[in-house]
VOGU-3710 file (C-alpha; in Angstrom, 3 decimals, decimal comma):
1> xxxxxxxxxx> -7,633/154,848/38,609  -8,982/153,605/42,178  -8,767/150,119/42,878  -12,626/149,888/43,282  -13,271/151,053/39,542  -11,219/148,267/38,093  -14,008/145,916/37,879  -16,832/148,618/36,525  -18,334/148,119/33,276  -20,968/149,922/31,397
11> xxxxxxxxxx> -23,539/148,147/28,837  -24,668/151,544/27,624  -24,514/151,828/23,689  -22,965/155,399/23,940  -20,625/156,486/26,094  -21,320/160,113/25,009  -24,439/160,191/27,545  -23,579/160,951/31,135  -25,306/159,121/33,852  -26,386/162,337/35,509
21> xxxxxxxxxx> -28,446/163,533/32,539  -30,931/160,876/33,092  -33,407/163,218/34,948  -32,385/166,684/33,355  -35,124/168,346/31,361  -34,465/168,487/27,716  -35,787/170,239/24,514  -38,126/168,862/22,065  -36,289/166,689/19,915  -38,691/166,980/17,209
31> xxxxxxxxxx> -41,473/169,556/17,355  -45,374/168,594/16,722  -44,634/169,457/13,105  -42,430/166,577/12,900  -45,408/164,252/12,914  -46,960/163,366/9,661  -50,462/163,928/8,582  -51,090/160,468/9,854  -49,359/160,533/13,282  -46,506/158,387/11,859
41> xxxxxxxxxx> -43,262/158,265/13,974  -40,092/157,261/12,196  -37,460/154,773/13,431  -34,608/157,041/13,356  -36,658/159,635/15,403  -37,263/156,775/17,815  -33,491/155,479/17,829  -32,397/159,180/18,686  -34,721/159,556/21,591  -33,821/155,955/22,970
51> xxxxxxxxxx> -29,651/156,855/22,467  -29,994/159,992/24,283  -32,223/158,930/26,931  -30,564/155,400/27,338  -29,559/155,638/30,791  -33,074/156,620/32,068  -35,177/153,901/29,924  -32,653/151,385/31,656  -33,184/152,722/35,087  -37,023/152,825/34,491
61> xxxxxxxxxx> -36,907/149,259/33,182  -34,724/148,077/36,147  -36,695/149,779/38,640  -40,484/148,017/37,064  -38,886/144,608/36,825  -39,459/142,089/39,598  -36,825/141,697/42,052  -36,814/138,167/42,326  -35,005/137,939/39,091  -31,836/138,649/40,882
71> xxxxxxxxxx> -29,751/141,733/40,147  -27,839/140,397/37,653  -30,934/139,066/35,253  -32,421/142,452/36,150  -29,746/144,482/34,696  -29,332/142,572/31,598  -33,031/142,105/31,135  -33,382/145,839/31,474  -30,698/146,705/28,692  -32,684/143,891/26,539
81> xxxxxxxxxx> -36,071/145,468/26,999  -34,932/148,938/26,003  -33,172/147,771/22,998  -36,057/145,931/21,747  -38,414/148,635/22,138  -37,596/150,540/18,549  -40,510/150,362/15,888  -40,519/147,114/13,884  -41,045/148,794/10,666  -39,701/152,081/9,255
91> xxxxxxxxxx> -42,309/154,037/10,959  -44,776/153,545/13,997  -48,208/154,948/14,605  -48,690/156,814/17,752  -51,369/159,007/17,385  -53,648/156,692/19,381  -51,084/154,689/21,278  -49,275/157,668/23,105  -50,551/157,614/26,506  -49,102/161,240/27,350
101> xxxxxxxxxx> -49,764/163,929/24,614  -46,847/165,720/22,893  -47,480/169,246/23,973  -46,410/170,370/27,599  -49,084/169,920/30,347  -47,535/172,119/32,934  -46,228/175,377/32,518  -43,771/176,988/34,974  -41,984/174,548/36,103  -44,568/172,349/38,299
111> xxxxxxxxxx> -45,060/168,815/37,847  -46,026/167,477/34,700  -44,533/165,987/31,307  -40,719/167,238/30,876  -38,693/167,947/27,899  -37,985/164,239/26,988  -41,750/163,567/27,770  -42,729/166,058/25,448  -40,549/164,276/22,631  -43,051/161,808/20,891
121> xxxxxxxxxx> -40,112/159,452/20,207  -39,130/159,234/23,592  -42,697/158,962/24,869  -43,101/155,932/22,325  -40,151/154,017/23,524  -40,831/154,647/27,179  -44,345/153,107/26,813  -42,681/150,498/24,949  -40,353/149,839/27,779  -42,782/149,964/30,489
131> xxxxxxxxxx> -45,070/147,331/28,500  -42,614/145,018/28,370  -41,167/145,148/31,832  -44,574/144,944/33,472  -45,082/141,925/31,139  -41,682/140,025/32,871  -43,235/140,388/36,093  -46,410/138,266/34,839  -46,455/134,538/36,060  -46,029/132,243/33,176
141> xxxxxxxxxx> -49,583/130,303/32,424  -49,659/126,493/31,708  -51,415/126,925/28,799  -50,750/130,328/27,305  -47,824/131,319/24,991  -45,073/133,150/27,028  -44,261/136,695/26,035  -40,955/137,571/24,882  -40,399/139,689/28,109  -40,992/136,777/30,398
151> xxxxxxxxxx> -37,982/134,538/28,949  -34,389/135,105/29,922  -32,760/137,388/27,475  -30,705/136,284/24,854  -28,887/139,476/24,408  -27,261/141,256/25,575  -25,371/138,399/27,393  -21,541/138,516/29,225  -20,105/134,978/29,581  -18,487/134,263/32,977
161> xxxxxxxxxx> -19,363/137,733/34,553  -21,958/138,732/36,834  -22,788/142,193/36,605  -24,681/144,216/39,115  -25,083/147,896/40,040  -22,809/149,337/42,875  -23,940/148,937/46,387  -25,202/151,900/48,052  -25,642/152,396/51,662  -28,450/151,710/54,221
171> xxxxxxxxxx> -31,024/154,144/52,922  -30,416/152,643/49,248  -31,096/149,030/50,977  -34,238/149,941/52,450  -35,505/151,611/49,676  -34,646/148,476/47,617  -36,633/146,491/50,201  -39,796/148,798/50,262  -39,916/148,541/46,645  -39,494/144,630/46,449
181> xxxxxxxxxx> -43,025/144,693/48,415  -44,742/146,762/45,842  -46,319/145,166/42,815  -45,025/145,769/39,315  -47,596/148,567/38,622  -46,664/150,195/41,741  -43,054/150,245/41,172  -43,892/151,671/38,014  -46,084/154,321/39,180  -43,064/155,279/41,750
191> xxxxxxxxxx> -40,534/155,691/39,128  -42,995/157,442/36,647  -43,915/159,960/39,551  -40,675/160,186/40,485  -37,734/160,847/38,101  -40,208/160,929/35,488  -41,850/164,091/36,873  -45,691/162,882/35,737  -48,791/163,991/36,941  -51,185/160,867/38,713
201> xxxxxxxxxx> -53,697/161,351/35,512  -50,429/161,115/33,073  -49,077/157,746/35,467  -52,935/156,420/35,221  -53,113/156,919/31,478  -49,485/155,700/30,820  -50,103/152,422/33,040  -53,384/151,605/31,249  -51,633/152,206/27,973  -49,084/149,519/29,223
211> xxxxxxxxxx> -51,329/147,041/29,919  -51,670/147,636/33,702  -54,976/146,678/35,313  -55,661/148,220/38,693  -53,926/151,693/38,331  -55,474/153,084/41,061  -54,381/150,727/43,693  -50,781/151,105/42,065  -50,914/154,928/42,362  -51,854/154,824/46,182
221> xxxxxxxxxx> -49,171/152,181/46,789  -46,530/154,526/45,232  -47,760/157,861/46,815  -47,482/155,919/50,325  -43,939/154,364/49,323  -42,858/158,054/48,061  -44,077/159,618/51,295  -42,529/157,668/53,939  -38,987/159,164/54,347  -36,332/156,729/55,068
231> xxxxxxxxxx> -34,448/158,101/57,771  -33,660/161,763/56,663  -33,678/161,113/52,925  -36,489/161,356/50,232  -36,874/157,987/48,556  -37,349/159,678/45,459  -34,083/161,498/45,581  -32,357/157,769/46,732  -33,383/156,687/42,885  -30,632/158,835/41,356
241> xxxxxxxxxx> -27,851/156,655/43,584  -25,654/154,330/41,912  -27,592/151,491/43,560  -30,504/151,885/41,089  -28,281/152,986/37,872  -28,221/149,891/35,557  -25,697/151,941/33,539  -22,549/151,663/35,914  -22,108/148,504/36,697  -19,625/145,804/38,794
251> xxxxxxxxxx> -18,281/142,998/37,351  -17,552/139,630/39,316  -16,770/135,849/37,900  -19,559/133,347/38,288  -19,039/129,998/40,097  -15,598/129,013/38,535  -15,767/125,273/39,628  -19,865/124,886/38,225  -18,539/126,423/35,013  -16,024/123,940/34,747
261> xxxxxxxxxx> -18,153/120,984/35,471  -20,720/122,310/32,938  -18,121/122,358/30,188  -16,722/119,004/30,945  -20,762/117,643/30,757  -21,480/119,678/27,585  -18,092/117,907/26,189  -18,935/114,549/27,161  -22,555/114,890/25,828  -21,333/116,412/22,341
271> xxxxxxxxxx> -19,015/113,079/22,346  -21,830/110,561/22,843  -24,175/112,258/20,849  -21,437/112,077/17,738  -21,060/108,396/18,839  -24,603/107,573/18,729  -25,237/109,217/15,720  -22,669/107,346/14,169  -24,058/103,937/15,274  -27,526/104,981/14,374
281> xxxxxxxxxx> -26,308/105,728/10,935  -24,478/102,057/10,329  -26,218/99,789/7,840  -27,710/96,163/9,396  -30,133/95,462/11,931  -30,277/99,060/13,632  -33,161/100,689/14,798  -35,742/101,808/11,667  -38,908/101,407/10,695  -38,866/97,841/10,099
291> xxxxxxxxxx> -38,061/96,987/13,628  -40,353/94,987/15,757  -40,301/97,520/18,834  -40,744/101,107/19,233  -37,266/103,110/18,567  -36,978/104,311/21,789  -36,916/100,684/23,462  -34,608/99,507/20,736  -34,411/95,941/19,589  -32,438/92,503/20,520
301> xxxxxxxxxx> -32,626/89,164/21,791  -34,115/90,271/25,419  -36,403/92,633/23,685  -37,624/89,951/21,576  -38,409/87,905/24,427  -39,732/90,488/26,890  -42,463/91,399/23,879  -43,301/88,210/22,888  -46,492/87,010/24,781  -45,697/83,301/24,311
311> xxxxxxxxxx> -42,262/83,615/26,258  -43,798/85,146/29,247  -43,460/83,213/32,403  -46,121/81,163/34,214  -45,962/79,436/37,283  -47,440/76,035/38,231  -50,407/76,310/40,608  -48,902/74,076/43,261  -45,387/75,652/42,997  -45,909/77,704/46,292
321> xxxxxxxxxx> -46,588/74,569/48,247  -42,882/73,407/47,947  -41,047/76,503/47,371  -38,533/77,980/49,841  -40,132/81,453/48,875  -43,562/82,542/49,471  -44,114/85,898/47,538  -45,049/87,098/44,409  -42,724/85,107/42,765  -44,651/81,995/43,247
331> xxxxxxxxxx> -48,289/83,131/42,052  -49,538/81,232/39,352  -50,724/82,430/36,047  -54,760/83,080/36,565  -57,642/84,615/34,471  -59,578/83,563/31,762  -57,759/85,425/29,341  -54,092/84,341/30,183  -53,885/82,622/26,755  -54,937/85,713/24,973
341> xxxxxxxxxx> -51,948/86,566/22,950  -53,101/89,390/21,422  -54,237/91,061/24,946  -50,788/89,971/26,559  -48,935/91,647/23,285  -50,529/94,866/23,831  -49,827/95,133/27,424  -46,507/94,081/26,958  -45,856/96,955/24,022  -47,946/99,438/26,449
351> xxxxxxxxxx> -45,098/98,504/29,156  -42,121/98,669/26,908  -42,814/101,634/24,527  -46,015/103,190/26,143  -47,858/105,730/23,863  -49,560/109,352/24,434  -52,743/107,517/25,139  -51,442/105,257/28,114  -51,878/106,741/31,478  -49,044/105,968/33,656
361> xxxxxxxxxx> -48,960/105,974/37,383  -45,979/104,391/39,681  -45,853/104,576/43,489  -42,583/106,551/45,035  -39,220/105,434/43,837  -40,929/102,872/41,717  -38,976/102,576/38,215  -41,571/102,747/35,358  -39,171/101,498/32,696  -39,398/98,613/30,343
371> xxxxxxxxxx> -38,841/94,810/31,513  -35,494/93,671/31,555  -36,465/90,256/30,304  -39,647/88,314/29,895  -41,950/88,974/32,903  -44,218/86,561/35,013  -47,735/86,855/34,226  -50,005/86,639/37,229  -53,684/87,256/36,002  -55,440/88,289/32,794
381> xxxxxxxxxx> -58,794/88,520/32,636  -62,002/91,049/32,486  -62,784/93,197/35,811  -65,801/95,089/35,617  -65,415/97,341/32,114  -61,869/96,741/31,894  -59,257/93,905/30,600  -56,893/93,558/33,145  -53,453/91,754/32,925  -50,865/91,909/36,049
391> xxxxxxxxxx> -47,430/91,048/35,573  -44,334/90,707/37,971  -40,639/91,114/37,106  -39,320/90,598/40,365  -39,065/94,161/41,444  -42,393/95,498/40,416  -45,867/94,489/40,145  -47,309/96,113/36,660  -50,875/96,479/36,032  -52,328/97,138/32,311
401> xxxxxxxxxx> -56,015/98,015/31,754  -57,810/98,694/28,604  -61,585/99,091/28,077  -63,203/95,948/27,723  -65,691/97,383/24,868  -62,956/98,284/22,445  -62,564/101,221/20,785  -59,871/103,827/21,236  -60,205/104,184/25,108  -57,093/105,237/27,003
411> xxxxxxxxxx> -55,483/102,219/28,522  -53,461/102,558/31,923  -50,361/101,161/33,484  -49,896/101,557/37,153  -46,329/100,394/38,840  -45,532/99,194/42,230  -42,389/98,146/43,863  -42,761/94,780/45,930  -39,158/93,640/46,321  -38,678/91,826/49,695
421> xxxxxxxxxx> -42,263/90,623/49,917  -43,083/88,021/52,188  -46,231/86,048/52,780  -48,149/88,506/54,714  -46,972/91,202/52,346  -47,940/89,088/48,946  -51,254/88,055/50,180  -53,359/90,423/47,711  -53,309/92,732/44,852  -55,543/95,203/43,699
431> xxxxxxxxxx> -56,997/94,076/40,303  -59,679/96,665/39,664  -61,421/99,693/40,929  -64,548/101,285/39,815  -67,268/103,329/41,306  -65,822/103,757/44,690  -65,092/99,990/44,946  -62,133/97,904/44,765  -61,590/94,144/43,713  -58,732/92,086/45,304
441> xxxxxxxxxx> -56,900/89,009/43,238  -55,636/86,925/46,196  -52,516/84,991/46,807  -52,796/81,077/46,163  -52,610/80,440/49,818  -55,420/82,128/51,168  -58,172/80,126/52,175  -60,860/82,866/53,021  -61,814/86,139/52,522  -64,056/88,442/54,684
451> xxxxxxxxxx> -64,498/92,323/55,309  -64,012/94,096/58,658  -65,173/97,646/59,128  -62,387/99,084/61,378  -64,946/101,780/62,619  -66,760/98,838/64,133  -64,526/96,718/66,211  -67,101/94,883/68,084  -69,014/94,001/64,716  -68,557/90,485/62,953
461> xxxxxxxxxx> -66,689/89,926/59,806  -68,814/90,021/56,481  -68,365/87,213/54,038  -66,926/88,227/50,696  -66,744/85,786/47,651  -63,932/84,813/45,623  -64,276/83,429/41,888  -62,235/80,172/40,813  -59,439/82,619/39,965  -58,994/84,353/43,571
471> xxxxxxxxxx> -60,566/87,808/42,457  -62,939/88,942/45,119  -66,322/90,673/44,785  -66,132/94,286/44,926  -66,090/96,456/48,462  -66,204/99,626/49,507  -62,711/101,331/48,825  -61,546/104,109/51,815  -59,071/105,234/49,320  -62,110/106,637/47,001
481> xxxxxxxxxx> -64,065/107,450/49,867  -64,903/111,445/50,596  -65,766/110,948/54,149  -64,583/108,421/56,973  -67,968/106,934/57,793  -67,037/103,418/57,409  -63,512/101,956/56,593  -63,647/98,731/55,424  -60,764/96,443/55,238  -59,868/92,948/53,792
491> xxxxxxxxxx> -59,809/90,185/56,097  -57,551/87,209/54,463  -57,148/83,787/56,179  -53,367/82,556/55,201  -52,774/79,003/55,603  -49,022/79,247/54,414  -48,051/77,048/57,649  -50,077/74,290/56,372  -48,262/73,313/53,116  -50,468/70,341/52,879
501> xxxxxxxxxx> -53,666/71,879/52,648  -55,448/71,718/49,198  -55,269/74,781/46,711  -57,821/77,163/48,207  -59,235/77,892/44,852  -60,165/74,415/44,137  -62,549/74,081/47,173  -63,478/77,747/47,839  -66,381/79,070/46,160  -67,544/81,768/48,274
511> xxxxxxxxxx> -67,712/80,812/51,871  -65,284/83,477/53,668  -64,236/80,993/56,766  -63,177/77,633/54,819  -61,065/75,770/57,228  -61,560/78,151/60,223  -60,200/75,732/62,658  -57,097/74,680/60,602  -54,034/74,711/62,079  -51,543/77,479/60,834
521> xxxxxxxxxx> -54,260/79,712/59,370  -53,914/83,293/60,407  -56,451/86,257/59,586  -54,492/89,044/58,468  -56,077/92,755/57,617  -55,071/94,568/54,410  -56,502/98,272/53,723  -56,461/99,899/50,369  -54,484/103,290/50,139  -54,991/103,929/46,632
531> xxxxxxxxxx> -52,046/101,545/45,432  -51,627/98,329/43,931  -50,790/96,807/47,000  -52,751/96,880/49,792  -51,092/97,781/53,322  -51,244/95,352/56,251  -52,447/96,571/59,535  -50,727/95,419/62,486  -50,778/96,438/66,271  -48,046/96,064/69,287
541> xxxxxxxxxx> -44,604/96,989/70,008  -42,361/97,362/66,961  -40,241/94,185/67,936  -43,037/92,051/67,528  -46,295/93,323/65,602  -48,985/90,974/65,456  -52,292/91,055/63,349  -55,317/92,914/64,475  -57,351/90,318/66,335  -57,887/91,274/70,266
551> xxxxxxxxxx> -60,574/93,544/71,100  -58,144/95,942/72,470  -56,447/95,988/69,012  -59,606/96,631/66,983  -60,909/99,419/69,649  -57,520/101,129/69,255  -57,786/100,861/65,356  -61,222/102,204/65,549  -60,116/105,450/66,344  -56,924/105,194/64,139
561> xxxxxxxxxx> -58,503/104,356/61,195  -59,592/107,974/59,952  -56,010/108,958/60,147  -54,635/106,445/57,427  -55,642/109,192/54,810  -52,217/111,038/55,475  -50,476/107,666/54,354  -52,252/107,440/51,189  -50,516/106,808/47,675  -47,221/106,807/49,723
571> xxxxxxxxxx> -45,717/103,214/48,913  -46,816/101,925/52,153  -46,062/98,406/53,036  -47,356/97,885/56,151  -49,070/100,452/59,034  -48,402/99,603/62,817  -50,185/101,092/65,598  -48,502/100,569/69,278  -50,398/101,848/72,412  -46,974/102,716/73,998
581> xxxxxxxxxx> -48,525/104,479/77,471  -51,783/104,505/79,473  -52,029/107,899/81,583  -54,465/108,496/84,436  -56,114/111,960/83,738  -55,819/114,645/86,171  -59,183/115,486/88,280  -60,159/111,726/87,858  -61,060/112,277/84,045  -60,202/108,543/83,409
591> xxxxxxxxxx> -57,234/107,050/81,686  -56,019/108,212/78,428  -54,078/106,127/75,692  -51,119/107,069/73,860  -50,510/105,304/70,382  -47,911/105,585/68,007  -48,941/104,916/64,313  -45,828/104,000/61,758  -46,171/103,328/58,125  -43,407/101,650/56,855
601> xxxxxxxxxx> -42,661/101,632/52,950  -41,384/99,458/50,058  -38,609/101,326/49,150  -37,278/101,592/52,696  -37,159/105,489/53,388  -40,170/107,717/53,973  -41,633/106,158/56,444  -44,314/108,437/58,292  -44,778/108,334/62,290  -48,182/109,712/64,171
611> xxxxxxxxxx> -47,962/110,061/67,840  -51,552/110,020/68,914  -53,555/110,834/72,127  -56,876/109,122/72,573  -58,995/110,508/75,483  -61,610/108,180/77,286  -64,499/108,169/74,484  -67,517/106,268/73,876  -67,652/107,043/70,279  -64,810/105,864/67,705
621> xxxxxxxxxx> -63,727/109,648/67,251  -60,356/109,752/66,094  -57,664/110,557/68,377  -55,713/114,212/68,578  -52,679/113,684/66,656  -49,855/115,157/69,024  -46,789/114,783/66,601  -45,832/113,645/63,354  -42,625/113,033/61,545  -41,195/111,818/58,354
631> xxxxxxxxxx> -38,151/109,401/58,091  -37,888/109,424/61,666  -36,771/105,974/63,307  -39,144/106,659/66,238  -41,519/103,607/66,789  -39,710/101,064/64,766  -37,501/98,600/64,853  -34,240/100,253/64,914  -35,715/102,740/67,785  -38,788/102,317/69,968
641> xxxxxxxxxx> -38,161/105,069/71,848  -41,050/107,531/71,450  -42,355/111,048/73,367  -45,131/113,560/72,467  -47,257/115,886/74,576  -50,554/117,549/73,908  -52,594/120,550/75,821  -55,492/119,179/77,142  -58,701/120,893/79,022  -60,268/118,903/81,536
651> xxxxxxxxxx> -64,034/118,699/82,282  -63,845/121,141/85,069  -62,225/123,930/82,594  -58,410/123,501/83,831  -55,619/123,115/81,207  -52,616/120,858/81,429  -49,615/120,030/79,514  -49,835/116,035/79,440  -46,757/114,189/77,995  -45,961/110,437/77,925
661> xxxxxxxxxx> -42,886/108,522/76,376  -42,588/105,055/75,894  -41,562/102,971/79,061  -37,601/103,289/78,874  -37,518/106,989/79,876  -36,142/107,865/83,212  -37,971/111,254/83,376  -40,091/113,992/81,409  -39,461/117,548/81,637  -41,307/120,469/80,346
671> xxxxxxxxxx> -39,602/124,473/80,118  -40,748/127,620/78,239  -44,348/128,951/78,806  -44,874/125,883/81,092  -42,384/124,435/83,592  -42,661/120,921/85,208  -40,597/117,471/85,638  -41,973/114,306/86,522  -40,069/111,118/87,132  -41,001/107,937/84,760
681> xxxxxxxxxx> -42,546/108,277/81,278  -45,462/110,192/82,190  -46,070/113,906/82,835  -49,281/116,390/83,774  -48,440/120,026/84,727  -51,086/122,841/84,928  -50,902/125,369/82,211  -52,629/128,515/80,624  -54,704/128,045/77,662  -52,907/128,431/74,300
691> xxxxxxxxxx> -49,421/127,816/76,210  -46,440/127,083/74,269  -43,260/124,692/75,796  -40,615/122,662/74,804  -40,596/118,931/75,487  -38,042/116,445/76,488  -37,369/113,413/78,567  -34,429/111,760/79,774  -33,027/108,468/79,383  -31,928/106,364/82,773
701> xxxxxxxxx> -28,271/107,248/81,791  -29,454/110,724/81,654  -29,127/111,512/77,947  -31,799/114,047/76,753  -34,444/112,377/74,330  -36,456/114,821/72,315  -40,087/114,958/71,571  -41,027/113,535/68,053  -41,630/116,269/65,477
//
């Protein structure tokens, strides 16, 4: 035996059928007289046709199945489809189901139904195989029940081995690639016109009977694939090679290391299941219908404490003035419903074991599991049409909301990560959203609130009232807007430096600039990006960001605000916009500003960076995004280096490649479709419209600096 045949396997049920008989015309296995008066086909007749032409049927299924399944699964699925194609009962009606009549259509050896096709048993099984193979290529639908052919076959299955047809030559590979580009019905038409020798009319009727929709397109694609020769070979003749014979197979082992890992994991899971089952069956205070908590959460001292509304932690109103920390951990418990134990109990139960009616959302990388102990109460009260409860557990802020009118309305549970917060990051929380507006709960050290429109840098701040608990009046939420005609931000006056000041909520009844001249007071801009925690906006170099207060900073943010939607719902903690370069434009077209806008996240990874080119403009039109990156250190504390470029057209109609880097660059170079070099951190080179070029820089010591991407 040759060495290359030692690993060959065949899964055909009968070894008496040689592979080369698949396309040989055969005599009628059952003449028309064998059919009953009502067109009934016996299961024995179908089984005889299946066994006799098994190789032919399996190859038909293999050719029609989608190539995306992979060769091993296509082989096993093809055998499974053929073996599942027998009638379910003792007989099957074929008078109406048969797409090809039993009698011969062509005389004299022309193209038409072969002997096998005139066999009603074979015609029935072939139609069943074709129908299942086409079903296997249809995509799974979310709400529809999957068909059996769309699922991996249970049988046949070979453990520890991968089976696939023997490899052919370059022509067979080219044909396989050509077939993979066809649709399932087109591959079926190709196989039926080729090895099955059916006419176009017969193929059309058989495809229609098998459930194919656009049979005309399938026939057209199949005809084009058959007419184009592959080298000197006929594509139809290539189908007879071992490359497309799923009954002449090679065997190879699966991934042995992965199989051993799966085995060990299955053994460990079985052992853990046995131990848990034993513990659950023990008598005593185990989980059961009499427990206080949902069985998914369990019961114990920590659980009882976490679910007890009387044990939630409450911070004194003035604790923040003497605390070494100034973050959410020193927020006092506020709100008119802070003593409503029934509401707190529902909120804690939903947090510990949310039911099917509770809608849960969480910022990226924020765990949504139950509390580890008694959480801290921040707020409980009625906001618009909902009762809202805010908790803090040291890592997360959790917001629970239920309809204020009661009833069976769905509750909501939102999680946001806030570990590592400082006074600036803990200045406010979103307490409610409705009708495109947002309300904030401000920190106890906030002395005043107002609204600033980023798109109106010269406009004054608008007053924004707060109630005695620090809840603001509603303001337009840019996170819920469909356009960018305005970008309202919350401006908070922070007085944490003056800890001797009185509590803002005891004196602030609505005036937004209370204590405007107080020493230590700082105005900070916060914007809603669709999360519980608003993002802080800053300007300046990464090493020393500052609050947006200078006219130049507000003017730059006016043309940057409409780019903020790219950072929505991403767990953003702060966004800094740094004008890292100013470039005189060629042909006296004014001076452009280059900015790097970086969004930092609460979790650390996942930062987003935008390099922006702002040409001179009298409007607040957004700048052009020159480059963007994610998880890049550019424009950050660790790496303030940045380089970006754009293709720009002057007022005179000349195109240029413009580039700018941070001040640490020694030179900037461009290559490819445009070539040029300039010392320093600025470059301007003439180019053609649509030119493609590679941009890079050199540090003063000669090291290469790549452009942001």
